[in-house]
matplotlib code that plots the C-alpha trace (Angstrom):
import matplotlib.pyplot as plt

x = [33.7, 30.0, 27.3, 24.9, 25.8, 23.3, 24.5, 22.7, 19.2, 16.2, 12.5, 9.4, 5.7, 3.9, 5.1, 6.5, 10.3, 11.0, 14.8, 17.3, 20.7, 21.2, 24.2, 25.3, 26.8, 26.4, 29.3, 29.2, 28.1, 26.7, 23.3, 21.7, 18.4, 16.6, 14.7, 12.2, 8.8, 5.8, 5.3, 8.9, 9.8, 11.3, 9.2, 9.6, 13.4, 13.3, 11.1, 13.5, 16.5, 14.6, 13.6, 9.9, 9.9, 11.9, 13.9, 13.8, 17.6, 20.5, 21.6, 21.3, 24.1, 24.4, 27.7, 27.6, 26.5, 24.9, 21.4, 19.1, 15.9, 13.1, 10.4, 7.7, 5.2, 2.2, 2.0, 1.4, -1.8, -1.5, -3.9, -4.1, -0.6, 0.8, 3.0, 5.9, 5.5, 5.7, 9.0, 10.4, 9.2, 12.6, 15.5, 18.5, 21.4, 20.0, 16.4, 17.7, 19.8, 16.8, 14.6, 17.3, 17.7, 13.9, 13.8, 16.8, 15.2, 11.9, 13.6, 15.8, 12.7, 11.0, 14.1, 17.2, 19.5, 23.2, 22.6, 19.8, 22.0, 24.9, 22.4, 21.1, 24.6, 25.7, 22.5, 23.3, 26.8, 25.4, 22.9, 25.9, 27.9, 25.2, 24.0, 20.5, 19.3, 17.8, 16.2, 12.7, 13.5, 14.9, 11.7, 9.6, 11.9, 11.7, 7.9, 7.4, 9.1, 6.3, 3.6, 2.9, 3.0, 1.4, 3.7, 1.3, -1.8, -3.1, -1.4, -4.6, -6.3, -3.9, -4.6, -2.7, -0.3, 0.4, 1.0, 3.6, 5.3, 5.5, 7.1, 9.5, 10.4, 10.9, 13.3, 15.3, 15.5, 16.7, 20.2, 20.8, 23.9, 21.7, 18.2, 16.1, 13.3, 10.3, 8.9, 10.1, 8.8, 5.2, 2.7, 5.4, 5.0, 7.9, 9.2, 9.3, 11.1, 13.7, 14.3, 14.7, 17.2, 19.2, 19.0, 20.5, 23.0, 24.4, 24.7, 26.9, 24.0, 24.0, 20.8, 19.0, 15.7, 13.0, 11.6, 10.0, 11.2, 13.9, 14.9, 15.5, 17.4, 19.7, 20.5, 21.0, 22.1, 25.7, 24.6, 21.7, 20.5, 18.1, 16.0, 14.9, 13.5, 14.8, 18.4, 20.2, 22.3, 24.5, 25.5, 28.0, 26.6, 23.5, 20.2, 21.2, 24.4, 22.3, 20.0, 23.1, 24.7, 21.3, 20.9, 24.4, 23.6, 20.4, 22.1, 24.8, 22.2, 20.3, 23.5, 24.3, 20.8, 21.1, 24.5, 23.0, 20.2, 22.6, 24.6, 21.3, 20.1, 23.4, 23.5, 19.9, 20.7, 23.6, 21.3, 18.7, 21.2, 23.3, 22.3, 21.8, 25.2, 27.2, 30.7, 31.7, 32.5, 29.1, 27.3, 29.3, 28.1, 24.5, 24.8, 26.3, 23.4, 20.9, 22.7, 22.6, 19.0, 18.1, 20.0, 18.5, 15.0, 15.5, 13.1, 13.8, 10.7, 11.3, 8.4, 7.6, 8.7, 6.7, 3.4, 0.4, -3.3, -5.2, -6.7, -9.8, -9.2, -8.6, -9.9, -8.4, -10.3, -8.9, -9.6, -9.9, -9.9, -11.1, -10.6, -11.2, -11.8, -12.6, -13.2, -13.6, -15.5, -13.6, -10.3, -9.2, -7.7, -7.7, -7.7, -8.2, -6.5, -6.7, -5.0, -5.6, -4.4, -2.9, -2.5, 0.1, 0.6, 2.2, 1.8, 2.6, 0.9, 3.0, 2.5, 2.2, -0.4, -3.8, -3.1, -5.8, -4.0, -6.7, -9.4, -8.1, -8.4, -11.9, -13.0, -11.7, -13.6, -16.7, -16.8, -16.7, -18.3, -16.1, -16.9, -16.3, -15.0, -15.6, -14.1, -14.8, -14.1, -13.7, -16.3, -13.8, -12.2, -12.4, -11.1, -9.3, -9.5, -7.5, -8.2, -6.8, -10.0, -9.7, -12.4, -15.5, -16.6, -18.8, -16.2, -16.2, -17.1, -15.5, -12.3, -9.9, -10.0, -13.8, -13.8, -11.4, -13.3, -16.5, -14.7, -13.1, -12.1, -9.5, -7.6, -6.4, -2.8, -1.6, 0.0, -3.3, -2.7, -5.0, -4.1, -6.1, -7.3, -5.1, -2.0, -2.9, -3.0, 0.3, 2.0, 1.3, 2.5, -0.6, 0.4, -1.9, -2.7, -3.4, -5.8, -8.2, -8.0, -11.1, -10.8, -11.3, -8.3, -5.9, -3.5, -4.0, -1.2, -2.6, -6.1, -4.7, -2.8, -5.9, -7.9, -5.4, -5.7, -9.5, -8.9, -6.5, -8.9, -11.4, -9.2, -9.0, -7.2, -6.8, -5.3, -5.7, -3.8, -3.9, -0.9, -0.8, 2.5, 1.4, 2.0, 3.6, 6.9, 9.8, 9.2, 5.6, 6.6, 9.0, 6.3, 3.8, 6.3, 7.1, 3.4, 2.8, 5.8, 4.0, 0.6, -0.4, -3.0, -2.8, -1.4, -2.1, -0.6, -0.2, 2.6, 5.2, 7.4, 10.0, 11.7, 8.3, 7.6, 11.0, 10.6, 7.1, 6.2, 7.5, 5.8, 4.3, 1.3, 2.9, 0.5, 1.7, 0.2, -3.4, -4.6, -2.3, -1.1, 2.0, 2.9, 6.6, 8.1, 10.4, 10.4, 10.6, 14.4, 14.6, 11.9, 13.8, 17.0, 15.0, 13.5, 17.0, 18.2, 15.2, 15.6, 19.3, 18.5, 15.9, 18.5, 21.0, 18.4, 17.6, 21.3, 21.8, 18.9, 20.0, 23.5, 22.0, 21.7, 18.1, 17.6, 16.2, 12.9, 13.0, 9.4, 6.1, 5.0, 4.0, 6.6, 5.9, 6.3, 4.7, 6.8, 5.3, 6.1, 9.7, 10.3, 8.7, 11.1, 14.1, 13.0, 12.3, 15.9, 17.3, 14.7, 15.4, 19.1, 18.3, 16.0, 18.6, 21.1, 18.6, 17.9, 21.6, 22.1, 19.1, 20.3, 23.7, 22.0, 19.9, 23.0, 24.8, 24.2, 22.0, 20.4, 17.6, 14.6, 12.6, 15.3, 15.5, 11.7, 11.7, 14.5, 12.7, 9.5, 11.5, 13.2, 9.9, 8.5, 11.6, 11.5, 7.8, 8.4, 11.4, 9.3, 6.6, 8.9, 10.9, 7.6, 6.7, 10.1, 9.8, 6.3, 7.6, 10.8, 8.9, 7.0, 10.2]
y = [-25.3, -25.9, -25.2, -24.6, -23.5, -23.4, -21.6, -21.7, -21.9, -21.8, -21.8, -21.9, -22.1, -20.8, -23.0, -25.7, -25.6, -27.2, -26.8, -25.0, -23.6, -26.3, -26.0, -28.1, -27.8, -29.6, -29.9, -30.4, -33.9, -34.9, -36.5, -35.7, -36.8, -35.1, -37.5, -36.7, -37.4, -35.8, -32.3, -32.0, -29.2, -30.9, -28.9, -25.7, -26.1, -26.6, -23.5, -21.4, -22.6, -21.5, -18.2, -19.0, -18.8, -16.8, -18.3, -16.9, -17.0, -18.1, -17.8, -19.6, -19.1, -20.5, -20.3, -17.3, -18.0, -21.4, -22.2, -24.2, -25.9, -26.7, -29.4, -28.5, -31.0, -29.1, -27.7, -24.1, -23.1, -21.8, -20.3, -21.8, -23.0, -25.9, -28.6, -27.4, -23.9, -25.2, -27.0, -23.8, -21.7, -21.7, -19.2, -21.4, -20.7, -23.5, -22.1, -18.5, -19.6, -21.3, -18.3, -16.0, -18.1, -18.2, -14.4, -13.9, -16.1, -14.2, -10.8, -11.9, -13.3, -9.9, -7.7, -9.2, -6.4, -6.9, -6.5, -9.1, -11.4, -11.1, -11.8, -14.9, -16.2, -15.6, -17.4, -20.4, -20.5, -20.6, -23.3, -25.4, -24.7, -25.9, -28.8, -27.3, -28.5, -31.7, -30.2, -30.8, -34.5, -34.7, -33.1, -35.7, -38.5, -37.7, -36.9, -40.3, -42.0, -40.5, -41.6, -38.1, -37.9, -34.7, -31.8, -29.3, -30.2, -27.9, -28.4, -27.7, -30.7, -33.1, -34.8, -33.7, -36.7, -35.9, -32.2, -33.3, -35.4, -32.5, -30.3, -33.1, -33.3, -29.5, -29.8, -32.6, -30.8, -27.5, -28.9, -26.9, -27.4, -28.3, -29.8, -29.5, -32.1, -32.5, -36.1, -36.6, -40.2, -39.4, -40.4, -42.5, -46.2, -48.6, -48.5, -44.7, -44.6, -47.1, -44.9, -41.9, -43.8, -44.6, -40.9, -39.6, -42.5, -41.4, -37.7, -35.6, -33.3, -32.2, -33.2, -32.2, -34.1, -35.3, -38.8, -41.7, -44.2, -46.1, -48.2, -44.9, -43.5, -46.5, -46.5, -42.7, -41.0, -40.3, -38.5, -38.6, -35.7, -36.6, -33.9, -35.2, -33.2, -29.9, -31.3, -32.3, -35.5, -36.2, -39.5, -40.1, -43.1, -44.7, -45.3, -48.8, -47.3, -44.6, -47.3, -49.0, -45.8, -44.5, -47.7, -47.2, -43.5, -44.4, -47.2, -44.7, -42.1, -44.6, -45.7, -42.1, -41.5, -44.6, -43.4, -40.0, -41.6, -43.4, -40.2, -38.3, -40.7, -40.3, -36.5, -36.2, -37.9, -35.4, -32.4, -33.6, -34.3, -31.2, -27.8, -24.9, -24.6, -21.4, -22.3, -21.9, -25.6, -26.6, -24.2, -25.7, -29.2, -28.0, -26.6, -29.9, -31.7, -29.6, -30.7, -34.3, -34.0, -32.7, -35.5, -38.2, -37.1, -37.3, -39.8, -41.9, -43.7, -47.0, -48.8, -52.3, -54.5, -57.4, -55.5, -57.1, -57.3, -60.5, -61.9, -64.0, -67.8, -68.9, -72.2, -74.6, -73.1, -69.6, -68.2, -69.9, -68.1, -70.1, -69.1, -65.4, -63.0, -59.3, -56.8, -53.0, -52.0, -53.9, -54.0, -57.3, -56.6, -60.1, -63.3, -66.9, -66.4, -69.2, -69.5, -71.1, -69.3, -71.1, -70.1, -67.4, -66.4, -63.0, -61.9, -58.7, -57.5, -55.7, -54.2, -50.9, -48.2, -49.1, -52.8, -54.0, -54.4, -52.6, -54.3, -57.7, -56.6, -55.3, -58.5, -60.5, -58.4, -58.5, -54.8, -55.8, -58.8, -60.8, -61.2, -64.9, -67.3, -67.4, -66.6, -68.8, -67.4, -69.6, -69.2, -68.0, -65.3, -61.7, -59.3, -56.1, -54.0, -50.8, -49.0, -45.8, -43.8, -43.5, -42.6, -40.6, -37.3, -39.3, -38.9, -35.1, -33.6, -36.5, -36.7, -39.5, -41.1, -41.2, -42.9, -45.5, -46.2, -46.6, -49.6, -50.9, -49.2, -51.9, -53.9, -57.4, -58.1, -61.3, -62.4, -62.1, -58.7, -55.8, -52.2, -49.0, -47.3, -44.3, -46.5, -48.2, -44.7, -43.7, -46.8, -45.6, -42.0, -40.2, -38.1, -37.6, -34.1, -35.3, -38.0, -35.3, -33.6, -33.6, -35.9, -33.1, -31.2, -34.0, -33.8, -36.2, -38.4, -38.6, -39.4, -42.3, -43.6, -43.3, -45.2, -48.0, -48.3, -48.7, -51.5, -53.2, -52.8, -55.2, -58.1, -59.3, -62.6, -61.6, -58.2, -56.7, -53.4, -51.1, -48.7, -48.5, -46.6, -43.5, -40.3, -42.1, -40.9, -43.4, -43.9, -44.8, -47.2, -49.0, -49.3, -50.7, -53.2, -54.5, -54.8, -56.7, -59.0, -60.1, -60.5, -64.1, -64.1, -63.8, -60.6, -59.4, -56.0, -53.6, -51.1, -49.1, -49.2, -51.8, -51.8, -52.5, -55.3, -56.9, -57.0, -58.4, -60.7, -64.0, -64.2, -61.9, -61.8, -60.1, -58.5, -59.3, -58.4, -59.2, -59.7, -62.6, -62.9, -64.8, -66.1, -65.5, -67.1, -64.5, -60.8, -57.8, -57.6, -61.3, -60.7, -57.8, -60.0, -62.8, -60.3, -59.0, -62.5, -63.1, -59.8, -60.4, -63.8, -62.3, -59.9, -62.7, -64.7, -61.6, -61.0, -64.7, -64.8, -61.7, -63.2, -66.4, -66.5, -67.2, -70.5, -70.7, -72.5, -74.9, -75.8, -74.0, -76.2, -74.4, -74.5, -77.0, -74.3, -70.9, -67.8, -67.3, -71.0, -70.7, -67.6, -69.4, -72.4, -70.1, -68.4, -71.7, -72.9, -69.9, -70.0, -73.7, -72.9, -70.2, -72.5, -75.3, -72.8, -71.7, -75.3, -76.0, -73.0, -73.9, -77.5, -76.3, -74.1, -77.1, -79.2, -76.6, -77.0, -74.3, -73.8, -71.6, -73.8, -71.0, -70.4, -74.0, -74.1, -71.1, -72.5, -75.8, -74.1, -72.1, -75.3, -77.0, -74.1, -74.0, -77.7, -77.5, -74.7, -76.4, -79.6, -77.5, -75.7, -78.8, -80.6, -77.7, -77.6, -81.3, -80.6, -77.9, -79.7, -82.7, -80.4, -78.7]
z = [5.4, 6.2, 3.7, 6.6, 10.2, 13.1, 16.2, 19.6, 18.2, 20.5, 20.0, 22.2, 21.4, 24.5, 27.4, 25.1, 24.5, 21.1, 21.1, 23.4, 22.3, 19.6, 17.3, 14.3, 10.8, 7.5, 5.1, 1.4, 0.4, 3.8, 3.8, 7.2, 8.6, 11.5, 13.7, 16.5, 17.8, 16.0, 17.5, 18.7, 16.3, 13.2, 10.6, 12.7, 12.6, 8.8, 8.4, 10.6, 8.5, 5.3, 6.8, 7.0, 10.8, 13.4, 16.2, 19.8, 19.8, 17.6, 14.0, 10.7, 8.2, 4.6, 2.7, 0.4, -3.2, -2.8, -3.9, -1.5, -2.6, 0.0, -0.2, 2.4, 3.7, 2.3, -1.3, -2.1, -4.0, -7.6, -10.0, -13.5, -13.9, -15.8, -14.4, -16.6, -15.3, -11.8, -12.6, -14.1, -11.2, -9.5, -9.4, -10.2, -12.7, -15.0, -15.0, -15.4, -18.4, -20.1, -19.5, -20.8, -23.9, -24.6, -24.2, -26.5, -29.2, -29.0, -29.2, -32.2, -34.0, -33.6, -34.4, -36.0, -35.0, -34.0, -30.3, -30.3, -32.3, -29.8, -26.9, -28.7, -29.4, -25.8, -24.5, -26.8, -25.3, -21.8, -22.8, -24.1, -20.9, -18.6, -20.9, -20.7, -24.1, -22.9, -19.8, -21.0, -21.5, -18.0, -16.7, -18.5, -17.3, -13.6, -13.7, -15.5, -12.5, -10.4, -13.0, -14.2, -18.0, -19.3, -18.3, -19.9, -17.8, -15.1, -11.7, -9.9, -11.4, -9.7, -6.4, -3.3, -3.6, -7.3, -6.5, -3.8, -6.5, -8.9, -6.2, -5.4, -9.1, -9.1, -6.1, -7.7, -11.1, -9.5, -9.3, -6.1, -4.0, -1.0, -0.7, 2.5, 2.3, 4.7, 4.2, 0.6, 0.5, 1.4, -1.4, -3.2, -3.7, -3.1, -6.7, -6.6, -3.2, -4.5, -7.6, -5.3, -3.2, -6.3, -7.4, -4.1, -4.0, -7.3, -6.6, -4.3, -3.4, 0.2, 2.0, 5.2, 5.5, 7.7, 7.0, 8.9, 6.2, 8.1, 5.1, 3.2, 6.1, 6.4, 2.6, 2.1, 5.3, 6.4, 9.6, 12.0, 14.2, 17.0, 18.6, 22.0, 24.9, 23.3, 23.1, 19.9, 19.6, 16.5, 15.2, 12.3, 10.4, 9.0, 10.8, 12.0, 13.5, 15.2, 16.8, 18.3, 19.6, 20.9, 23.0, 24.4, 25.2, 27.0, 29.0, 30.1, 31.0, 33.1, 34.9, 35.6, 37.1, 39.3, 40.5, 41.2, 43.2, 45.3, 46.1, 46.6, 49.3, 51.2, 50.8, 51.9, 55.2, 55.7, 54.9, 57.4, 60.2, 59.7, 61.2, 58.6, 57.0, 57.4, 56.2, 52.6, 52.3, 53.6, 51.3, 48.3, 49.4, 49.5, 46.0, 44.8, 46.5, 44.4, 41.2, 42.2, 43.2, 39.7, 38.1, 40.3, 39.5, 35.7, 34.1, 31.0, 29.8, 28.0, 26.2, 27.3, 24.3, 25.6, 25.8, 24.0, 24.6, 24.9, 21.7, 21.2, 21.0, 17.4, 16.1, 13.5, 10.6, 9.9, 6.4, 3.1, -0.3, -3.3, -6.9, -6.1, -9.0, -8.8, -11.6, -11.4, -14.5, -17.2, -15.3, -13.7, -10.3, -8.9, -11.0, -9.7, -6.3, -3.8, -0.3, 3.0, 6.1, 9.0, 12.7, 13.4, 9.7, 9.1, 5.5, 3.7, 0.5, -2.1, -5.6, -7.3, -6.4, -7.7, -8.4, -5.9, -2.5, -0.6, -2.6, -1.5, 2.2, 1.7, 0.0, 3.0, 5.6, 3.4, 2.5, -1.2, -3.0, -5.4, -9.1, -8.7, -6.1, -2.4, 1.0, 4.0, 7.4, 10.6, 13.3, 15.9, 13.7, 15.0, 12.4, 13.4, 10.3, 10.0, 6.7, 5.1, 5.6, 9.4, 11.9, 11.0, 12.6, 15.0, 17.7, 17.5, 20.9, 22.8, 24.8, 23.9, 27.4, 27.3, 23.8, 25.0, 28.3, 26.3, 24.7, 27.9, 31.2, 31.7, 29.2, 29.7, 28.5, 26.9, 30.2, 32.1, 33.8, 33.5, 32.7, 32.7, 29.6, 30.5, 30.7, 27.4, 25.7, 27.4, 26.0, 22.5, 23.2, 24.3, 27.3, 30.2, 28.9, 25.4, 26.7, 27.8, 24.4, 22.2, 19.2, 16.7, 18.1, 17.2, 14.2, 11.2, 12.5, 16.0, 14.7, 12.7, 15.7, 17.9, 15.3, 15.3, 19.1, 18.8, 16.4, 18.8, 21.7, 20.1, 20.9, 17.3, 16.5, 12.8, 12.2, 8.7, 8.4, 5.4, 5.5, 9.3, 9.3, 7.5, 9.5, 12.4, 13.9, 14.3, 18.0, 17.4, 14.6, 16.9, 19.6, 17.1, 15.7, 19.2, 19.9, 16.6, 17.2, 20.4, 18.7, 18.7, 15.9, 12.2, 10.5, 7.0, 6.2, 3.3, 3.8, 1.8, 4.9, 4.0, 7.4, 9.0, 6.5, 6.9, 10.7, 10.8, 7.9, 6.8, 3.3, 0.8, -1.6, -4.7, -7.2, -10.7, -14.1, -15.0, -11.4, -10.6, -7.0, -6.2, -2.8, -2.0, 1.1, 2.6, 3.6, 1.3, 1.1, 0.2, -2.5, -4.0, -4.2, -5.8, -8.3, -9.2, -10.0, -12.2, -14.1, -14.5, -16.0, -18.4, -19.6, -20.1, -22.2, -24.3, -24.9, -25.8, -28.1, -30.0, -30.4, -32.0, -35.8, -36.8, -38.5, -42.0, -42.2, -45.1, -45.1, -44.6, -41.7, -38.4, -35.6, -32.8, -30.2, -30.4, -29.9, -26.4, -25.5, -26.8, -24.6, -21.7, -22.2, -22.3, -19.1, -17.4, -18.1, -16.2, -13.5, -12.8, -12.4, -9.9, -7.9, -7.9, -6.5, -3.8, -3.0, -2.5, -0.3, 1.9, 2.2, 3.4, 6.0, 7.2, 7.4, 9.6, 13.4, 14.9, 18.3, 17.0, 16.4, 14.8, 12.3, 11.4, 11.0, 8.7, 6.5, 6.3, 5.1, 2.6, 1.4, 0.9, -1.1, -3.3, -3.9, -4.9, -7.3, -8.8, -9.4, -11.0, -13.3, -14.2, -15.2, -17.4, -18.9, -19.9, -21.3, -23.6, -24.5, -25.8, -28.2, -29.5]

ax = plt.figure().add_subplot(projection="3d")
ax.plot(x, y, z, "-o")
ax.set_aspect("equal")
plt.show()
């Protein structure tokens, strides 16, 4: 039996039809994602389900007795309320039990009569039954995952992103049978998102959610609902399965349209050559003709995957970073970082929030001055820098098409053709109607997308993108990825979108402790696998060192190795084993026949980096071993 049943739901806003007679159900344990373009009605549908909006037609039915928790995109305003009170501000059996217990204790403290004693004893039994005694610790644990420590601080002193994290924690702690989540991963860094993935993977909670995080979708979801042109399509499977089946669906639809066009042309000749029909059979054929005509005139728009604008010529000297340091007050963000960029490099930047990723980008484009070191930029380099701040209000009072045409009325593509400014906007999802909209009337997501287009229009040969995927719908993300895959210049990108990073970058700048930046050859998924191996090795070393019996020192002489060096030596022994295993695997891949030159080239680069790191660590191991 369904926990949630939707029957023949329809909703219009003015002349815009959001969804028409859609029906679906969600069973216990299903984790369902709702996918659609921005502005297609995803949030409206969630609001209708939660009773915050009214449908034009149809019904929403929950199974009797279940508790449903809702995470909206925007947080409610509160007056002088603590974080803990926000968490407890839900009407669930667990919260009711805790509040009943607190009330019973207070009443018994004031008046130790028999009735109050019985109420207290019953409340204690209920606390035992629901395992509610450690609830405060669970609150602290989940909030600490989101880097919020003081549960008694005022909710209103938090930033918008922190407030969203608190409401997310409240939703998770509600222990509801069903969660309805609107963009749960917004404002979370990668570590937080991965923790949330593990949380949902290890629970049987029923989910209905809207998210643009495709990695999250692929790991968590059992079902995908796609809302497209007011119709709903359902897919049983993860996001990658949905992509495969959607491609099949579109191919079938296009084949049907082509078949309908063929029939339409033949029937049109018959209509024109036949006098006005009077027989029943002829009238039926005319009715059938109208159906075929409607089908033949359907239009499925597919983006051009090979679309790219022309870039400025790039010389041999690209960008050279030498011994870069940067401090903010007394905090070291970047320490002694050096790197020389080569043609066509595609690099991602990863690290926790606040570690200095955006700072590195600003240093490169000369918006900040380094504490020490220098950055040398080639004479032919034209940066295209997209930051998180977006465009200023200087564009208020101007229409999008006018702003674009001020930059260029026609745009040259990488293959030498020219397209109009209007077609350029259309490619990135700005309809003809929207192109004549004033800038200030755009949503936040539309403004960010438009800002990105202005950056691309400058014909840069070195793109530097700081969180370019925020607020973009999945269709826009796919278009942007296809565009960047065809981009011939250098790419440096900061993003929490792991799917985006895996698709576009071939190595990573990884921010580590004390401002150190490590260059890792591989995409984000490969980096995570590498990190798991290292962490597993550290645990093995710790376990092994605990099992060893400490040796008795017979004299008072100082050890030849310091404690720090001894720990480094133990770590090196395991790390060398890991690198030797990686070297062996890569050698086997190089020895296997392959027709893909690009693949061989990538493996060769990775092999060279592994060998270099192995030599470096082996030399260090010998150095420490000789001192032991």
